C-alpha positions in Angstrom: -93.9 -73.0 4.9 -97.5 -73.3 3.6 -98.6 -75.1 6.8 -97.2 -72.3 9.0 -99.1 -69.8 6.9 -102.4 -71.7 7.4 -101.8 -71.9 11.1 -101.3 -68.2 11.3 -104.4 -67.6 9.3 -106.4 -69.8 11.5 -105.2 -67.9 14.6 -106.1 -64.6 13.0 -109.6 -65.9 12.0 -110.3 -67.3 15.4 -108.7 -64.6 17.6 -112.1 -63.6 19.0 -112.9 -67.1 20.0 -109.4 -67.7 21.5 -109.8 -64.4 23.5 -113.2 -65.6 24.8 -111.7 -68.9 25.9 -108.8 -67.2 27.5 -111.0 -64.8 29.4 -113.3 -67.7 30.6 -110.3 -69.8 31.8 -108.8 -66.8 33.7 -112.2 -66.1 35.3 -112.6 -69.8 36.3 -109.0 -70.0 37.7 -109.6 -66.8 39.7 -112.9 -68.2 41.1 -111.2 -71.5 41.9 -108.3 -69.8 43.7 -110.7 -67.7 45.8 -112.7 -70.8 46.7 -109.5 -72.6 47.6 -108.2 -69.8 49.8 -111.6 -69.4 51.5 -111.9 -73.1 52.2 -108.5 -73.2 53.8 -109.2 -70.1 55.8 -112.4 -71.6 57.2 -110.7 -74.9 57.8 -107.9 -73.2 59.7 -110.5 -71.4 61.9 -112.3 -74.7 62.5 -109.1 -76.4 63.5 -108.2 -73.6 65.9 -111.6 -73.9 67.6 -111.3 -77.7 68.0 -107.7 -77.6 69.2 -107.5 -78.8 72.8 -104.7 -78.2 75.3 -103.1 -81.4 76.5 -104.0 -82.4 80.0 -101.5 -83.4 82.7 -102.6 -87.0 82.3 -101.9 -86.9 78.5 -98.5 -85.3 79.1 -97.6 -88.1 81.5 -98.4 -90.7 78.8 -96.3 -88.9 76.2 -92.9 -89.8 77.8 -89.9 -89.8 75.4 -89.2 -93.5 74.7 -85.4 -92.8 74.3 -85.2 -91.9 78.0 -86.5 -95.4 78.9 -83.9 -97.0 76.5 -81.1 -95.1 78.2 -82.2 -96.1 81.7 -82.6 -99.8 80.7 -79.2 -100.0 79.1 -77.5 -98.6 82.2 -79.2 -101.1 84.4 -78.0 -104.0 82.3 -74.4 -103.4 83.2 
């Protein structure tokens, strides 16, 4: 029971320092969160600007491979 009393006394004696550390950590987390959100917002805008529409040639090259498999299996019979 004595150790619990000492811990409580330590918290009481250091409550100002604990409050300062808490405030500092909350400020840093808020700043980090704002930077994170801003970074992803800018990255999203950058990706939207660089996004290109696929050309007809690119679409021809992107044929579904499962279609070829079905056609080849019918020809084998």
